[in-house]
N, CA, C and O atoms as a MOPAC input file, in Angstrom:
PM7 MOZYME 1SCF
protein

 N    -24.19400 1     8.65300 1    23.36100 1
 C    -24.61100 1     7.36700 1    22.91800 1
 C    -23.37100 1     6.40300 1    22.78700 1
 O    -22.20900 1     6.74600 1    23.00900 1
 N    -23.76400 1     5.20500 1    22.41300 1
 C    -22.70000 1     4.12200 1    22.24300 1
 C    -21.88800 1     4.38200 1    21.03800 1
 O    -20.67600 1     4.16600 1    21.04500 1
 N    -22.50000 1     4.83000 1    20.02200 1
 C    -21.79100 1     5.02600 1    18.77700 1
 C    -20.79800 1     6.23600 1    18.90200 1
 O    -19.80300 1     6.24100 1    18.17700 1
 N    -21.00600 1     7.20000 1    19.73100 1
 C    -20.11400 1     8.39300 1    20.09400 1
 C    -19.02800 1     7.85500 1    20.87300 1
 O    -17.87900 1     8.20800 1    20.61300 1
 N    -19.25900 1     7.06700 1    21.76700 1
 C    -18.14500 1     6.50400 1    22.58700 1
 C    -17.16500 1     5.53400 1    21.76000 1
 O    -15.95800 1     5.46000 1    21.99400 1
 N    -17.78000 1     4.85500 1    20.84100 1
 C    -17.06100 1     3.97300 1    20.03600 1
 C    -16.23800 1     4.77500 1    19.05700 1
 O    -15.09900 1     4.42300 1    18.75100 1
 N    -16.88500 1     5.98500 1    18.50800 1
 C    -16.13100 1     6.78500 1    17.63800 1
 C    -14.88100 1     7.56800 1    18.39600 1
 O    -13.83200 1     7.83100 1    17.80800 1
 N    -15.10700 1     7.86600 1    19.62500 1
 C    -14.09900 1     8.45200 1    20.44500 1
 C    -13.00700 1     7.50800 1    20.65200 1
 O    -11.82900 1     7.85400 1    20.56500 1
 N    -13.40000 1     6.25800 1    20.94000 1
 C    -12.24600 1     5.21900 1    21.33400 1
 C    -11.47000 1     4.93400 1    19.92800 1
 O    -10.24300 1     4.83700 1    19.90500 1
 N    -12.25000 1     4.81000 1    18.79200 1
 C    -11.51600 1     4.64100 1    17.50800 1
 C    -10.50900 1     5.79500 1    17.23200 1
 O     -9.39100 1     5.58000 1    16.76500 1
 N    -10.97300 1     7.03500 1    17.54900 1
 C    -10.32900 1     8.29800 1    17.21000 1
 C     -8.94000 1     8.16300 1    18.12000 1
 O     -7.82700 1     8.33400 1    17.62300 1
 N     -9.15400 1     7.84100 1    19.48600 1
 C     -8.05700 1     7.83100 1    20.34500 1
 C     -7.07200 1     6.79400 1    19.86600 1
 O     -5.89300 1     7.14500 1    19.83700 1
 N     -7.37900 1     5.56700 1    19.48600 1
 C     -6.59300 1     4.49200 1    19.06500 1
 C     -5.78500 1     4.91100 1    17.78200 1
 O     -4.58300 1     4.67000 1    17.67200 1
 N     -6.46700 1     5.50200 1    16.89700 1
 C     -5.88400 1     5.78600 1    15.63500 1
 C     -4.83400 1     7.01400 1    15.81300 1
 O     -3.79200 1     7.00500 1    15.15900 1
 N     -5.07600 1     7.87000 1    16.54400 1
 C     -4.14600 1     9.06900 1    16.74100 1
 C     -2.91600 1     8.53200 1    17.54700 1
 O     -1.79300 1     8.97900 1    17.30900 1
 N     -3.11900 1     7.60800 1    18.46600 1
 C     -2.01400 1     7.02900 1    19.21300 1
 C     -1.11400 1     6.14500 1    18.26000 1
 O      0.11500 1     6.20800 1    18.29300 1
 N     -1.77400 1     5.37000 1    17.46200 1
 C     -1.01900 1     4.62200 1    16.45100 1
 C     -0.13800 1     5.56100 1    15.55500 1
 O      1.03300 1     5.31300 1    15.26800 1
 N     -0.80500 1     6.61700 1    15.16600 1
 C     -0.20000 1     7.60000 1    14.17800 1
 C      1.01300 1     8.29600 1    14.95600 1
 O      2.03700 1     8.53500 1    14.31500 1
 N      0.94400 1     8.60500 1    16.21200 1
 C      2.07900 1     9.03800 1    17.08400 1
 C      3.11500 1     8.12600 1    17.21600 1
 O      4.28300 1     8.50900 1    17.13500 1
 N      2.80400 1     6.86800 1    17.42700 1
 C      3.92700 1     5.83400 1    17.33100 1
 C      4.67700 1     5.78100 1    16.00400 1
 O      5.90800 1     5.79300 1    15.98000 1
 N      3.92200 1     5.72200 1    14.88800 1
 C      4.56300 1     5.66300 1    13.61700 1
 C      5.29700 1     6.93100 1    13.25900 1
 O      6.34000 1     6.89200 1    12.60700 1
 N      4.78200 1     7.99900 1    13.66200 1
 C      5.48900 1     9.28700 1    13.44000 1
 C      6.86300 1     9.45500 1    14.27600 1
 O      7.85600 1    10.00500 1    13.80000 1
 N      6.80300 1     8.94100 1    15.51300 1
 C      8.07600 1     8.80600 1    16.24100 1
 C      8.99800 1     7.85600 1    15.68500 1
 O     10.20400 1     8.10600 1    15.70700 1
 N      8.51200 1     6.68300 1    15.13800 1
 C      9.52500 1     5.69000 1    14.53900 1
 C     10.08600 1     6.28900 1    13.17900 1
 O     11.23700 1     6.01900 1    12.83700 1
 N      9.38300 1     6.99000 1    12.51100 1
 C      9.81400 1     7.66200 1    11.21500 1
 C     10.77900 1     8.64800 1    11.62100 1
 O     11.85600 1     8.65100 1    11.02500 1
 N     10.55700 1     9.55200 1    12.60800 1
 C     11.50100 1    10.48800 1    13.08600 1
 C     12.80400 1     9.89400 1    13.52200 1
 O     13.88400 1    10.35600 1    13.15300 1
 N     12.69100 1     8.93700 1    14.25500 1
 C     13.92600 1     8.25700 1    14.65600 1
 C     14.73100 1     7.54900 1    13.44100 1
 O     15.95900 1     7.62700 1    13.40800 1
 N     14.14400 1     6.98900 1    12.63500 1
 C     14.71200 1     6.45800 1    11.33400 1
 C     15.43100 1     7.56900 1    10.55000 1
 O     16.58800 1     7.41300 1    10.15800 1
 N     14.72500 1     8.70000 1    10.32700 1
 C     15.32800 1     9.89400 1     9.59800 1
 C     16.43500 1    10.49400 1    10.22300 1
 O     17.42000 1    10.88500 1     9.59700 1
 N     16.28300 1    10.58700 1    11.58300 1
 C     17.38100 1    11.25600 1    12.50600 1
 C     18.52800 1    10.40500 1    12.61500 1
 O     19.62400 1    10.96600 1    12.60100 1
 N     18.48700 1     9.16500 1    12.72000 1
 C     19.64800 1     8.14400 1    13.02700 1
 C     20.11000 1     7.59500 1    11.75200 1
 O     21.22800 1     7.08300 1    11.79200 1
 N     19.47900 1     7.58700 1    10.59500 1
 C     19.91600 1     6.81100 1     9.46900 1
 C     20.25800 1     7.83100 1     8.35000 1
 O     19.38300 1     8.59500 1     7.94300 1
 N     21.41800 1     7.85300 1     7.88800 1
 C     21.89900 1     8.63300 1     6.66300 1
 C     22.19800 1     7.76800 1     5.70000 1
 O     23.23400 1     7.11300 1     5.81000 1
 N     21.34000 1     7.59800 1     4.56000 1
 C     21.64400 1     6.58100 1     3.51700 1
 C     22.67100 1     7.19000 1     2.63500 1
 O     23.57500 1     6.44300 1     2.26200 1
 N     22.67800 1     8.38300 1     2.25400 1
 C     23.57400 1     9.06200 1     1.28600 1
 C     24.15000 1    10.37000 1     1.89100 1
 O     23.41900 1    11.16700 1     2.47900 1
 N     25.41500 1    10.55700 1     1.73800 1
 C     25.94700 1    11.83000 1     2.27400 1
 C     25.34500 1    13.01400 1     1.56000 1
 O     25.20300 1    14.06300 1     2.18800 1
 N     24.96800 1    12.92700 1     0.25300 1
 C     24.47300 1    13.97900 1    -0.52400 1
 C     23.08000 1    14.21900 1    -0.18600 1
 O     22.60800 1    15.31400 1    -0.49400 1
 N     22.34400 1    13.35100 1     0.40600 1
 C     20.88500 1    13.34900 1     0.65300 1
 C     20.57400 1    14.07200 1     2.01400 1
 O     21.12400 1    13.71000 1     3.05400 1
 N     19.68800 1    15.08800 1     1.97000 1
 C     19.34200 1    15.87200 1     3.09900 1
 C     18.13300 1    15.46500 1     3.66400 1
 O     17.14000 1    15.45400 1     2.93700 1
 N     18.02500 1    15.07200 1     5.03500 1
 C     17.00100 1    14.51800 1     5.70100 1
 C     16.17400 1    15.74800 1     6.42100 1
 O     15.18300 1    15.48700 1     7.10400 1
 N     16.57800 1    16.95100 1     6.25500 1
 C     16.00200 1    18.03800 1     7.00500 1
 C     14.60100 1    18.17400 1     6.85200 1
 O     13.90000 1    18.37400 1     7.84500 1
 N     14.05100 1    18.07500 1     5.56300 1
 C     12.63400 1    18.27600 1     5.32400 1
 C     11.91900 1    17.18800 1     5.90700 1
 O     10.91500 1    17.40200 1     6.58700 1
 N     12.38600 1    15.94900 1     5.68100 1
 C     11.64400 1    14.80300 1     6.27800 1
 C     11.47100 1    14.77700 1     7.79800 1
 O     10.44300 1    14.39600 1     8.35900 1
 N     12.49500 1    15.18600 1     8.36700 1
 C     12.66100 1    15.31400 1     9.81200 1
 C     11.74100 1    16.36600 1    10.35900 1
 O     11.05500 1    16.16600 1    11.36100 1
 N     11.73800 1    17.48100 1     9.69000 1
 C     10.65300 1    18.61000 1    10.20000 1
 C      9.38700 1    18.24300 1     9.71600 1
 O      8.43300 1    18.54800 1    10.43200 1
 N      9.15600 1    17.64300 1     8.63400 1
 C      7.71100 1    17.11500 1     8.40600 1
 C      7.25600 1    16.19500 1     9.54200 1
 O      6.12500 1    16.31900 1    10.01300 1
 N      8.07100 1    15.32300 1     9.96600 1
 C      7.68500 1    14.31700 1    10.99100 1
 C      7.38900 1    15.12400 1    12.39800 1
 O      6.47400 1    14.85100 1    13.17400 1
 N      8.27400 1    16.08600 1    12.54600 1
 C      8.16800 1    16.84300 1    13.88200 1
 C      6.87500 1    17.60100 1    13.90600 1
 O      6.20700 1    17.60200 1    14.94000 1
 N      6.43900 1    18.30700 1    12.73300 1
 C      5.33800 1    19.07500 1    12.77900 1
 C      4.09800 1    18.22300 1    12.82500 1
 O      3.18700 1    18.57900 1    13.57300 1
 N      3.97700 1    17.17200 1    12.12500 1
 C      2.86300 1    16.20200 1    12.24200 1
 C      2.78300 1    15.61700 1    13.55400 1
 O      1.70500 1    15.54200 1    14.14300 1
 N      3.97800 1    15.15300 1    14.09600 1
 C      3.82100 1    14.54200 1    15.40000 1
 C      3.37100 1    15.41900 1    16.40600 1
 O      2.53900 1    15.04600 1    17.23300 1
 N      3.93300 1    16.74600 1    16.40700 1
 C      3.34600 1    17.81400 1    17.43000 1
 C      1.88800 1    18.10300 1    17.24800 1
 O      1.10300 1    18.24700 1    18.18600 1
 N      1.56800 1    18.18100 1    15.93500 1
 C      0.02400 1    18.37100 1    15.58000 1
 C     -0.78100 1    17.35400 1    16.11300 1
 O     -1.82300 1    17.63600 1    16.70400 1
 N     -0.34600 1    16.03200 1    15.94000 1
 C     -1.24600 1    15.00200 1    16.41200 1
 C     -1.27300 1    14.91000 1    17.90600 1
 O     -2.29500 1    14.67500 1    18.55100 1
 N     -0.06600 1    15.11400 1    18.42300 1
 C      0.00700 1    15.11600 1    20.00500 1
 C     -0.93300 1    16.20900 1    20.62700 1
 O     -1.63800 1    15.93800 1    21.60000 1
 N     -0.92500 1    17.37400 1    20.07900 1
 C     -1.69600 1    18.48200 1    20.43000 1
 C     -3.22600 1    18.14700 1    20.25700 1
 O     -4.08800 1    18.42700 1    21.09100 1
 N     -3.42900 1    17.54500 1    19.12400 1
 C     -4.92600 1    17.18500 1    18.75600 1
 C     -5.35700 1    16.13100 1    19.85900 1
 O     -6.46100 1    16.23000 1    20.39400 1
 N     -4.53900 1    15.19900 1    20.16300 1
 C     -4.86600 1    14.17400 1    21.11000 1
 C     -5.03800 1    14.89700 1    22.55400 1
 O     -6.03900 1    14.62300 1    23.21600 1
 N     -4.21800 1    15.68400 1    22.98200 1
 C     -4.37000 1    16.25600 1    24.37400 1
 C     -5.54900 1    17.21200 1    24.20400 1
 O     -6.28100 1    17.30400 1    25.18900 1
 N     -5.84600 1    17.89900 1    23.19100 1
 C     -6.99800 1    18.73000 1    23.21900 1
 C     -8.16200 1    17.85500 1    23.32300 1
 O     -9.03600 1    18.21100 1    24.11400 1
 N     -8.34400 1    16.69000 1    22.61600 1
 C     -9.51400 1    15.81800 1    22.63200 1
 C     -9.69000 1    15.29400 1    24.03700 1
 O    -10.83700 1    15.16400 1    24.46500 1
 N     -8.64900 1    14.98000 1    24.79300 1
 C     -8.73000 1    14.45900 1    26.11400 1
 C     -9.24600 1    15.43600 1    27.11300 1
 O    -10.00000 1    15.13400 1    28.03700 1
 N     -8.76800 1    16.68100 1    26.85200 1
 C     -9.02900 1    17.79200 1    27.94200 1
 C     -9.94600 1    18.71200 1    27.30100 1
 O     -9.83800 1    19.90000 1    27.60400 1
 N    -10.85700 1    18.35400 1    26.44200 1
 C    -11.77400 1    19.23900 1    25.69300 1
 C    -12.71000 1    19.95200 1    26.76800 1
 O    -13.02100 1    21.13400 1    26.62200 1
 N    -13.10300 1    19.27500 1    27.73900 1
 C    -14.16300 1    19.76200 1    28.68200 1
 C    -13.52800 1    20.96200 1    29.48200 1
 O    -14.25100 1    21.89200 1    29.83800 1
 N    -12.20800 1    20.94800 1    29.76000 1
 C    -11.55600 1    21.99500 1    30.44700 1
 C    -11.14300 1    23.13600 1    29.50800 1
 O    -11.12100 1    24.30100 1    29.90300 1
 N    -10.85100 1    22.81600 1    28.38400 1
 C    -10.39800 1    23.80100 1    27.34100 1
 C    -11.68500 1    24.65300 1    26.89100 1
 O    -11.67100 1    25.88300 1    26.95400 1
 N    -12.67100 1    24.01200 1    26.48600 1
 C    -13.71600 1    24.68500 1    25.84900 1
 C    -14.29700 1    25.98200 1    26.44900 1
 O    -14.66300 1    26.89600 1    25.71000 1
 N    -14.38200 1    26.06000 1    27.80400 1
 C    -14.95000 1    27.42700 1    28.45500 1
 C    -13.88800 1    28.58700 1    28.17200 1
 O    -14.24100 1    29.76300 1    28.25600 1
 N    -12.68200 1    28.26000 1    27.86100 1
 C    -11.74700 1    29.44500 1    27.81300 1
 C    -11.47000 1    29.73200 1    26.40800 1
 O    -10.66300 1    29.03900 1    25.79000 1
 N    -12.13000 1    30.77700 1    25.82600 1
 C    -12.21900 1    31.00600 1    24.40500 1
 C    -10.67700 1    31.35200 1    23.85000 1
 O    -10.28800 1    30.91800 1    22.76600 1
 N     -9.91200 1    32.11700 1    24.65100 1
 C     -8.69100 1    32.53600 1    24.22300 1
 C     -7.83900 1    31.28500 1    23.91400 1
 O     -7.22700 1    31.13300 1    22.85700 1
 N     -7.85900 1    30.34600 1    25.00500 1
 C     -6.98100 1    29.20800 1    24.88300 1
 C     -7.36000 1    28.34100 1    23.72100 1
 O     -6.52600 1    27.79500 1    22.99900 1
 N     -8.79800 1    28.23000 1    23.55800 1
 C     -9.26600 1    27.50200 1    22.30000 1
 C     -8.71100 1    28.14500 1    21.05400 1
 O     -8.22700 1    27.44500 1    20.16500 1
 N     -8.76700 1    29.47000 1    20.96300 1
 C     -8.25700 1    30.12400 1    19.85900 1
 C     -6.72000 1    29.89600 1    19.54500 1
 O     -6.24100 1    29.79800 1    18.41500 1
 N     -6.04700 1    29.83100 1    20.72000 1
 C     -4.54600 1    29.65700 1    20.58700 1
 C     -4.31600 1    28.23800 1    20.13100 1
 O     -3.50400 1    28.04900 1    19.22500 1
 N     -4.97000 1    27.20500 1    20.68800 1
 C     -4.81300 1    25.82800 1    20.24600 1
 C     -5.16000 1    25.67200 1    18.68000 1
 O     -4.43000 1    25.01600 1    17.93700 1
 N     -6.30500 1    26.31200 1    18.23900 1
 C     -6.66600 1    26.34900 1    16.85700 1
 C     -5.64300 1    26.87400 1    16.11800 1
 O     -5.23300 1    26.25300 1    15.13800 1
 N     -5.17800 1    27.90000 1    16.43100 1
 C     -4.05000 1    28.61900 1    15.65300 1
 C     -2.67600 1    27.74300 1    15.52000 1
 O     -2.06000 1    27.56400 1    14.46900 1
 N     -2.35400 1    27.27000 1    16.72200 1
 C     -1.14900 1    26.35900 1    16.70600 1
 C     -1.28100 1    25.07400 1    15.81000 1
 O     -0.37900 1    24.68900 1    15.06400 1
 N     -2.46300 1    24.46700 1    15.95400 1
 C     -2.83700 1    23.35000 1    15.03900 1
 C     -2.77000 1    23.76000 1    13.57500 1
 O     -2.15400 1    23.09700 1    12.74100 1
 N     -3.42300 1    24.86500 1    13.30300 1
 C     -3.34400 1    25.38900 1    11.80700 1
 C     -1.99800 1    25.55900 1    11.47400 1
 O     -1.71100 1    25.19700 1    10.33300 1
 N     -1.01100 1    26.05200 1    12.22200 1
 C      0.29100 1    26.29100 1    11.84200 1
 C      1.07800 1    25.08400 1    11.81200 1
 O      1.96600 1    25.00200 1    10.96400 1
 N      0.86100 1    24.04500 1    12.69300 1
 C      1.52900 1    22.69500 1    12.56400 1
 C      1.12300 1    21.96700 1    11.30900 1
 O      1.96800 1    21.48100 1    10.55700 1
 N     -0.22500 1    21.89100 1    11.07400 1
 C     -0.59000 1    21.13800 1     9.87000 1
 C     -0.07000 1    21.88700 1     8.60200 1
 O      0.48800 1    21.25400 1     7.70600 1
 N     -0.24300 1    23.14900 1     8.53500 1
 C      0.18700 1    23.94900 1     7.42600 1
 C      1.69700 1    23.84100 1     7.20500 1
 O      2.10100 1    23.83300 1     6.04300 1
 N      2.48900 1    23.76600 1     8.12700 1
 C      3.98900 1    23.64100 1     8.15200 1
 C      4.22300 1    22.27900 1     7.60900 1
 O      5.20100 1    22.10800 1     6.88100 1
 N      3.39300 1    21.25000 1     7.89900 1
 C      3.64000 1    20.00800 1     7.30200 1
 C      3.51400 1    20.04500 1     5.89100 1
 O      4.37900 1    19.49400 1     5.21100 1
 N      2.45600 1    20.68100 1     5.30400 1
 C      2.26700 1    20.84500 1     3.84600 1
 C      3.40800 1    21.49100 1     3.29000 1
 O      3.86500 1    21.04500 1     2.23800 1
 N      3.99000 1    22.57300 1     3.89600 1
 C      5.10500 1    23.37900 1     3.33400 1
 C      6.37400 1    22.43100 1     3.30000 1
 O      7.14000 1    22.46000 1     2.33700 1
 N      6.56200 1    21.62900 1     4.33200 1
 C      7.77000 1    20.65700 1     4.34300 1
 C      7.50800 1    19.57000 1     3.24600 1
 O      8.46800 1    19.09600 1     2.63900 1
 N      6.26900 1    19.17700 1     2.98900 1
 C      6.07300 1    18.14400 1     1.90900 1
 C      6.42500 1    18.88500 1     0.58000 1
 O      6.91300 1    18.20300 1    -0.32100 1
 N      6.23600 1    20.12700 1     0.39100 1
 C      6.47700 1    20.80100 1    -0.80900 1
 C      8.01300 1    20.93600 1    -0.98600 1
 O      8.57000 1    20.75100 1    -2.06800 1
 N      8.62200 1    21.25500 1     0.10200 1
 C     10.10900 1    21.53100 1     0.11400 1
 C     10.83000 1    20.15200 1    -0.11500 1
 O     11.87500 1    20.09100 1    -0.76400 1
 N     10.20400 1    18.99500 1     0.46900 1
 C     10.72700 1    17.67000 1    -0.04300 1
 C     10.57800 1    17.33300 1    -1.39900 1
 O     11.45800 1    16.71800 1    -2.00200 1
 N      9.47800 1    17.70900 1    -1.94500 1
 C      9.23000 1    17.45800 1    -3.50100 1
 C     10.17500 1    18.32100 1    -4.25500 1
 O     10.67200 1    17.83000 1    -5.26900 1
 N     10.50900 1    19.56200 1    -3.90700 1
 C     11.40400 1    20.29500 1    -4.66700 1
 C     12.88200 1    19.70000 1    -4.56500 1
 O     13.61100 1    19.65300 1    -5.55500 1
 N     13.27100 1    19.25600 1    -3.32400 1
 C     14.49900 1    18.61500 1    -3.09800 1
 C     14.66000 1    17.41900 1    -3.93500 1
 O     15.68000 1    17.23100 1    -4.59800 1
 N     13.57100 1    16.53200 1    -3.91100 1
 C     13.62300 1    15.30500 1    -4.75900 1
 C     13.69100 1    15.55200 1    -6.25700 1
 O     14.30900 1    14.78300 1    -6.99200 1
 N     13.06200 1    16.61200 1    -6.70000 1
 C     13.14600 1    17.15400 1    -8.14900 1
 C     14.51200 1    17.42700 1    -8.37600 1
 O     15.06600 1    16.88900 1    -9.33500 1
 N     15.15000 1    18.21000 1    -7.60800 1
 C     16.57300 1    18.59800 1    -7.82800 1
 C     17.41700 1    17.48400 1    -7.82400 1
 O     18.29800 1    17.42000 1    -8.68100 1
 N     17.26900 1    16.47000 1    -6.87600 1
 C     18.02900 1    15.34900 1    -6.74800 1
 C     17.86600 1    14.42300 1    -8.08000 1
 O     18.84900 1    13.87400 1    -8.57900 1
 N     16.66400 1    14.30100 1    -8.57400 1
 C     16.40300 1    13.32700 1    -9.64100 1
 C     17.03100 1    14.06100 1   -10.94100 1
 O     17.84800 1    13.46400 1   -11.64200 1
 N     16.65200 1    15.26300 1   -11.20500 1
 C     17.21200 1    16.06700 1   -12.40300 1
 C     18.75100 1    16.26200 1   -12.33900 1
 O     19.44000 1    16.37600 1   -13.35200 1
 N     19.21500 1    16.29100 1   -11.13000 1
 C     20.72500 1    16.37800 1   -11.06000 1
 C     21.23000 1    17.58200 1   -11.82200 1
 O     22.12800 1    17.48400 1   -12.65900 1
 N     20.61500 1    18.75600 1   -11.50500 1
 C     20.94000 1    19.92100 1   -12.32900 1
 C     22.30700 1    20.45300 1   -11.87100 1
 O     22.51700 1    20.76800 1   -10.69900 1
 N     23.20300 1    20.53700 1   -12.82000 1
 C     24.67500 1    20.93600 1   -12.45900 1
 C     24.77200 1    22.41400 1   -11.86100 1
 O     25.59900 1    22.70400 1   -10.99600 1
 N     23.94400 1    23.23800 1   -12.34600 1
 C     24.17900 1    24.57700 1   -12.07900 1
 C     23.41900 1    24.71400 1   -10.62200 1
 O     23.80800 1    25.61000 1    -9.87400 1
 N     22.50500 1    23.97900 1   -10.26100 1
 C     21.96200 1    23.94700 1    -8.79700 1
 C     22.76700 1    23.09000 1    -7.96000 1
 O     22.93800 1    23.41200 1    -6.78500 1
 N     23.28300 1    22.03500 1    -8.42700 1
 C     24.16300 1    21.12900 1    -7.47700 1
 C     25.40400 1    21.91000 1    -6.97500 1
 O     25.80200 1    21.68800 1    -5.83100 1
 N     25.99200 1    22.74400 1    -7.70200 1
 C     27.12500 1    23.45300 1    -7.33400 1
 C     26.75600 1    24.51800 1    -6.30100 1
 O     27.58800 1    24.84700 1    -5.45600 1
 N     25.57700 1    25.05100 1    -6.33500 1
 C     25.14100 1    26.06900 1    -5.42900 1
 C     24.20900 1    25.47800 1    -4.38600 1
 O     23.67700 1    26.24700 1    -3.58600 1
 N     23.96700 1    24.15700 1    -4.32800 1
 C     22.96100 1    23.55000 1    -3.56100 1
 C     23.18800 1    23.77400 1    -1.94800 1
 O     22.28600 1    23.98100 1    -1.13700 1
 N     24.49900 1    23.69300 1    -1.68300 1
 C     24.86800 1    23.78100 1    -0.18700 1
 C     24.73800 1    25.18500 1     0.25300 1
 O     24.48700 1    25.42700 1     1.43300 1
 N     24.91000 1    26.23200 1    -0.71600 1
 C     24.67100 1    27.60600 1    -0.31600 1
 C     23.12700 1    28.04300 1    -0.27300 1
 O     22.66600 1    28.70100 1     0.66000 1
 N     22.47000 1    27.66700 1    -1.23700 1
 C     21.05500 1    28.17600 1    -1.40300 1
 C     20.02900 1    27.20800 1    -0.57700 1
 O     19.00800 1    27.64700 1    -0.04800 1
 N     20.41400 1    25.88300 1    -0.53200 1
 C     19.39700 1    25.07600 1     0.11500 1
 C     19.99600 1    24.44400 1     1.43900 1
 O     19.89300 1    23.24700 1     1.70500 1
 N     20.65900 1    25.41500 1     2.27400 1
 C     21.17300 1    24.87400 1     3.53000 1
 C     20.02800 1    24.66400 1     4.41200 1
 O     18.91300 1    25.14300 1     4.20600 1
 N     20.39300 1    23.82800 1     5.53700 1
 C     19.41400 1    23.42000 1     6.42300 1
 C     18.74900 1    24.66600 1     7.10000 1
 O     17.52500 1    24.74800 1     7.21000 1
 N     19.53300 1    25.54700 1     7.51000 1
 C     18.96900 1    26.71700 1     8.19600 1
 C     17.96700 1    27.47200 1     7.27500 1
 O     16.90500 1    27.89400 1     7.73300 1
 N     18.31200 1    27.63500 1     5.98700 1
 C     17.47100 1    28.33200 1     5.01800 1
 C     16.20900 1    27.44400 1     4.75200 1
 O     15.14200 1    28.02200 1     4.54500 1
 N     16.25800 1    26.20300 1     4.74600 1
 C     15.05100 1    25.37800 1     4.64400 1
 C     14.15000 1    25.47800 1     5.89700 1
 O     12.92300 1    25.53200 1     5.81700 1
 N     14.72900 1    25.49700 1     6.87300 1
 C     13.93600 1    25.73700 1     8.32600 1
 C     13.20600 1    27.13200 1     8.28900 1
 O     12.03500 1    27.24700 1     8.64900 1
 N     13.99800 1    28.23000 1     7.81400 1
 C     13.31000 1    29.41700 1     7.78300 1
 C     12.08900 1    29.39900 1     6.88600 1
 O     11.02500 1    29.88900 1     7.26300 1
 N     12.24900 1    28.81500 1     5.66300 1
 C     11.22000 1    28.76400 1     4.59100 1
 C     10.14200 1    28.00400 1     5.26300 1
 O      9.02500 1    28.50400 1     5.39300 1
 N     10.45400 1    26.71200 1     5.73600 1
 C      9.48200 1    25.79100 1     6.18500 1
 C      8.42100 1    26.26800 1     7.22200 1
 O      7.23300 1    25.95000 1     7.19300 1
 N      8.99600 1    27.04700 1     8.11000 1
 C      8.13000 1    27.51700 1     9.29700 1
 C      7.63700 1    28.90200 1     9.08000 1
 O      6.57100 1    29.22300 1     9.60400 1
 N      8.36700 1    29.84500 1     8.28800 1
 C      8.02900 1    31.13100 1     8.09200 1
 C      6.73600 1    31.26400 1     7.20600 1
 O      5.83200 1    32.06400 1     7.44700 1
 N      6.75900 1    30.40500 1     6.17700 1
 C      5.60200 1    30.52200 1     5.28100 1
 C      4.26200 1    30.09800 1     6.02800 1
 O      3.18700 1    30.68500 1     5.90900 1
 N      4.48800 1    29.06500 1     6.75500 1
 C      3.29300 1    28.75900 1     7.62800 1
 C      2.82100 1    29.68700 1     8.61200 1
 O      1.62300 1    29.86300 1     8.83400 1
 N      3.77800 1    30.29900 1     9.22000 1
 C      3.53900 1    31.34100 1    10.26000 1
 C      2.83500 1    32.63000 1     9.54800 1
 O      1.88600 1    33.20100 1    10.08600 1
 N      3.33100 1    33.00700 1     8.40000 1
 C      2.83300 1    34.10000 1     7.61500 1
 C      1.35100 1    33.93000 1     7.16600 1
 O      0.57800 1    34.88900 1     7.16100 1
 N      0.98200 1    32.67500 1     6.78900 1
 C     -0.33800 1    32.34600 1     6.49900 1
 C     -1.22000 1    32.39600 1     7.64100 1
 O     -2.32600 1    32.92600 1     7.53300 1
 N     -0.77800 1    31.82900 1     8.85100 1
 C     -1.58800 1    31.71700 1     9.96800 1
 C     -1.80500 1    33.22600 1    10.49300 1
 O     -2.88300 1    33.58300 1    10.96800 1
 N     -0.69900 1    34.07700 1    10.36800 1
 C     -0.80600 1    35.58500 1    10.92700 1
 C     -1.82400 1    36.25100 1    10.12300 1
 O     -2.67300 1    36.96600 1    10.65600 1
 N     -1.77300 1    36.02300 1     8.69200 1
 C     -2.68200 1    36.79400 1     7.85000 1
 C     -4.14800 1    36.23000 1     8.19400 1
 O     -5.11200 1    36.99200 1     8.27600 1
 N     -4.24500 1    34.91500 1     8.37700 1
 C     -5.47800 1    34.38000 1     8.63400 1
 C     -6.16300 1    34.95800 1     9.87900 1
 O     -7.35200 1    35.27500 1     9.86000 1
 N     -5.36800 1    35.08900 1    10.98500 1
 C     -5.80700 1    35.71400 1    12.24900 1
 C     -6.10200 1    37.11500 1    12.03800 1
 O     -7.07900 1    37.63800 1    12.57400 1
 N     -5.28200 1    37.76900 1    11.26000 1
 C     -5.57300 1    39.28900 1    11.05700 1
 C     -6.70800 1    39.67200 1    10.38300 1
 O     -7.35800 1    40.67400 1    10.68000 1
 N     -7.02600 1    38.76400 1     9.30900 1
 C     -8.25600 1    38.97500 1     8.43800 1
 C     -9.51700 1    38.49700 1     9.04500 1
 O    -10.56300 1    39.12000 1     8.86200 1
 N     -9.46600 1    37.36800 1     9.79400 1
 C    -10.70800 1    36.73400 1    10.34300 1
 C    -10.30200 1    36.17800 1    11.83100 1
 O    -10.20700 1    34.96800 1    12.03700 1
 N    -10.07900 1    37.12100 1    12.81300 1
 C     -9.79100 1    36.49100 1    14.09900 1
 C    -10.85700 1    35.73000 1    14.80600 1
 O    -10.54800 1    34.93800 1    15.69700 1
 N    -12.14600 1    35.93600 1    14.44400 1
 C    -13.20200 1    35.14500 1    14.91800 1
 C    -13.28100 1    33.79100 1    14.36300 1
 O    -14.09600 1    32.98000 1    14.80100 1
 N    -12.45600 1    33.51300 1    13.40400 1
 C    -12.44800 1    32.11100 1    12.69900 1
 C    -11.72400 1    31.10900 1    13.53800 1
 O    -11.84400 1    29.91500 1    13.26500 1
 N    -10.91100 1    31.53900 1    14.63600 1
 C    -10.26400 1    30.72300 1    15.53000 1
 C    -11.06600 1    30.49800 1    16.76300 1
 O    -11.74300 1    31.43200 1    17.19200 1
 N    -11.05600 1    29.32300 1    17.38800 1
 C    -11.64500 1    29.15100 1    18.68200 1
 C    -13.07900 1    28.57600 1    18.64600 1
 O    -13.49000 1    27.98300 1    17.64900 1
 N    -13.84300 1    28.76400 1    19.76900 1
 C    -15.12400 1    28.20900 1    20.00600 1
 C    -16.02600 1    29.36700 1    20.41700 1
 O    -15.57600 1    30.31100 1    21.06700 1
 N    -17.29800 1    29.29300 1    20.03900 1
 C    -18.24600 1    30.17400 1    20.66300 1
 C    -18.71800 1    29.76400 1    21.98500 1
 O    -19.37600 1    30.57500 1    22.63600 1
 N    -18.45900 1    28.58600 1    22.46900 1
 C    -19.09300 1    28.12200 1    23.60600 1
 C    -18.20000 1    28.42100 1    24.73400 1
 O    -18.52600 1    28.10900 1    25.87900 1

């Protein structure tokens, strides 16, 4: 119907606008360093996770008729979307913790901040937590991913 095509067009436009702004935010965080003590790792990875999730969502919507018959592909795309959006939430939590540490300026953490909260360690936490949750979800309820059609 006409309302469905209008809704599809609105969805397409909104996701594309979101992709543009995620790209601009990613470029801003990657290229601009406001303070040497400030770590942009969480913000950059948050933008990457959400950018990839929105891009995959857009591609899935555009090629839905080709994807729907393949149940395994549909399940994999569902799992990847779950992982990307969940890692976005984990990165938001990491950013909140980093902001709390920055605002509180805890001296005992500030001295160990470089050792404990290194970029590599944050990346391991940011993606491993989401991966573990998705793996447990798939293990407990594998039919929860994908489509019946």
